[in-house]
Structures are given as C-alpha cells and as structure tokens.
C-alpha positions in Angstrom: -0.1 -0.4 0.0 2.8 2.6 1.2 4.9 1.5 -2.5 1.6 2.1 -4.4 1.3 5.6 -2.9 5.2 6.4 -3.3 5.1 5.4 -6.2 1.9 7.8 -7.7 3.6 10.7 -6.5 7.5 10.0 -7.8 5.0 9.7 -11.2 3.6 12.9 -10.7 6.7 15.0 -9.8 8.1 13.4 -13.1 5.6 14.7 -15.5 5.5 17.7 -13.3 9.3 17.8 -14.0 9.1 16.8 -17.4 7.0 20.1 -18.1 8.5 22.2 -16.3 11.9 20.7 -18.5 10.8 21.5 -21.5 9.3 25.1 -20.9 12.2 25.9 -20.2 14.0 25.3 -22.7 11.6 26.0 -24.9 11.8 29.8 -23.4 15.0 30.3 -22.7 17.2 27.7 -25.0 20.2 28.9 -23.6 20.1 29.0 -20.2 21.7 27.1 -17.6 18.2 25.2 -17.4 18.7 23.6 -21.4 22.5 23.1 -20.6 22.4 21.1 -17.8 19.7 19.3 -19.6 22.0 18.6 -22.8 24.9 17.7 -20.4 22.6 15.1 -18.7 21.3 13.4 -21.6 24.8 13.5 -23.5 26.5 12.0 -20.2 23.2 9.4 -20.5 23.9 8.6 -24.3 28.1 8.4 -22.9 26.5 6.0 -20.6 24.6 4.0 -22.0 26.9 3.3 -25.2 30.0 2.3 -23.1 27.1 -0.2 -21.5 26.3 -1.4 -24.7 30.1 -1.6 -26.1 30.3 -5.2 -25.2 27.0 -6.1 -27.4 28.2 -3.9 -30.3 31.6 -5.5 -31.1 29.7 -9.4 -30.2 27.0 -8.0 -32.4 28.7 -6.3 -34.9 27.3 -3.1 -36.7 23.9 -4.1 -39.0 23.2 -0.1 -40.2 26.6 1.0 -41.2 24.9 3.9 -42.8 21.1 4.3 -41.1 20.7 6.2 -38.5 23.5 5.8 -36.2 26.2 6.6 -38.4 27.7 10.0 -38.5 27.1 12.3 -40.4 29.7 15.7 -40.3 28.2 18.6 -39.7 29.6 20.5 -42.1 28.6 18.8 -45.3 24.4 19.8 -44.2 22.9 22.9 -45.6 22.1 25.7 -43.6 18.2 25.3 -43.6 18.3 29.1 -41.6 18.6 30.9 -45.1 16.9 29.8 -47.8 18.9 31.6 -50.3 22.1 29.6 -49.2 24.3 27.4 -50.8 26.1 24.9 -49.6 29.3 27.5 -50.5 27.8 29.8 -49.0 27.0 31.4 -52.8 23.5 34.0 -53.3 21.5 31.7 -55.9 20.7 34.1 -58.2 16.9 33.4 -59.7 
C-alpha cells in the first residue's frame, strides 16, 4: 500500500518535472537549465553506449549507413537561410 502511494507521487513529480523542463528549454534555450538538461542527456547517452559496447562487438554493426551513422555537420545545408547554398554563395533566380 505504501509503495503504491510513493509510486504515484513519484510519477506525478516526474510528469511535472518533464513539463517544467520542456517549458524552460522552449522559453530559454541558451539558459543554464537547458544547458544542464543537454549535459545530462549527453552523459546518459555516453554511459549507455559504454554499457552496450560489448554487445556491439559481439553482434556487429548491422546498419553502417543507417540512423546510427555519423553525418558531419559541415556537410549539412544551412536551412536557416533559404537563399544560401552549400558554399555560401547567393543563388540568383
């Protein structure tokens, strides 16, 4: 009975925390709260990759060019400026 009560409160606090985090990240994306959130996600991802590293060596890499592949950001087009090409040249129509 006590575990249900504590579990219910924990779920409620977790949902409230997720709402506050989403609100803070959307309102102030360059703030300390958003930076700490991104840092926690990066650290959790790194720890998960280290834990799953033996499985990757045993099973191999099934999708070398799929979603887990590395795509350098320098080759990505800049979508913020619609008239700018890959080399920074203004296109004339």
